[in-house]
C-alpha positions in Angstrom: -3.2 -5.7 14.0 -5.3 -4.3 11.6 -7.3 -5.1 7.9 -4.8 -5.5 5.6 -4.9 -5.9 1.3 -4.8 -10.2 0.9 -5.8 -9.9 -2.8 -6.3 -7.3 -5.6 -7.8 -8.1 -8.9 -7.4 -5.8 -12.2 -11.4 -6.0 -13.8 -11.1 -4.6 -17.2 -13.9 -5.1 -18.3 -15.6 -3.2 -15.8 -12.7 -0.7 -15.6 -12.3 -1.1 -11.5 -9.7 -3.5 -9.2 -10.8 -4.7 -6.7 -9.2 -5.0 -3.2 -9.4 -7.5 -1.3 -9.7 -6.2 2.9 -9.0 -8.9 5.9 -9.2 -7.5 9.5 -7.9 -10.1 12.5 -10.6 -12.4 12.6 -11.1 -13.2 9.2 -13.9 -10.9 8.4 -13.1 -10.0 4.6 -14.9 -6.6 2.8 -13.8 -6.1 -1.6 -13.5 -2.7 -2.6 -13.9 -1.9 -5.9 -12.3 0.9 -7.1 -12.5 2.4 -10.7 -10.1 3.6 -12.3 -11.2 7.3 -12.9 -10.6 7.3 -9.1 -6.9 6.4 -9.2 -5.2 9.5 -7.5 -8.0 8.8 -4.8 -6.8 5.0 -4.3 -4.5 4.8 -1.3 -7.6 7.1 0.8 -10.0 4.9 -0.4 -7.7 2.3 0.7 -7.2 4.0 5.1 -10.9 4.6 4.9 -12.0 1.4 4.7 -9.3 -0.2 6.4 -10.0 2.2 9.4 -14.0 1.2 9.4 -12.2 -2.0 9.1 -10.2 -1.5 12.6 -12.6 0.4 14.3 -15.5 -1.9 13.7 -12.2 -5.0 14.6 -12.4 -2.3 18.2 -16.1 -2.3 18.9 -16.3 -6.6 18.4 -13.0 -7.0 21.1 -14.6 -4.9 23.7 -18.6 -5.9 23.5 -16.4 -9.6 23.9 -15.3 -8.7 26.7 -17.6 -6.6 28.6 -19.6 -9.9 27.9 -16.8 -12.6 28.5 -16.0 -13.7 25.3 -13.1 -15.4 25.0 -12.0 -14.4 20.3 -8.4 -15.4 21.4 -8.3 -18.9 19.6 -10.1 -17.2 17.0 -8.1 -14.7 16.1 -5.2 -16.4 16.3 -6.5 -19.1 13.3 -7.1 -16.8 11.3 -4.0 -13.7 12.1 -2.0 -17.3 10.5 -4.2 -18.0 7.7 -4.4 -13.8 6.7 -0.5 -13.6 7.4 -0.7 -16.8 4.7 -2.6 -15.0 2.5 -0.7 -12.1 2.5 2.6 -14.1 1.3 0.5 -15.9 -1.3 -0.3 -14.6 -5.0 -2.1 -11.1 -5.2 
């Protein structure tokens, strides 16, 4: 499962939107997009999602190579992420 948007908040005083992305292990990243960047919003988000997905792949490869089992952690956090996706944004 890829990094997904779990929350968005418009910050009028700062003229920004805060987009919170979460990966399958519960790692979050807050991405601040200036309203002037509106035409590039989708590509900005997609670039961060790709970076997060790459880091997740590296983590999983490292864990596998070194005998770590992340399956329980991943299952719990995927469920937590899904709950946030269904909740209010």
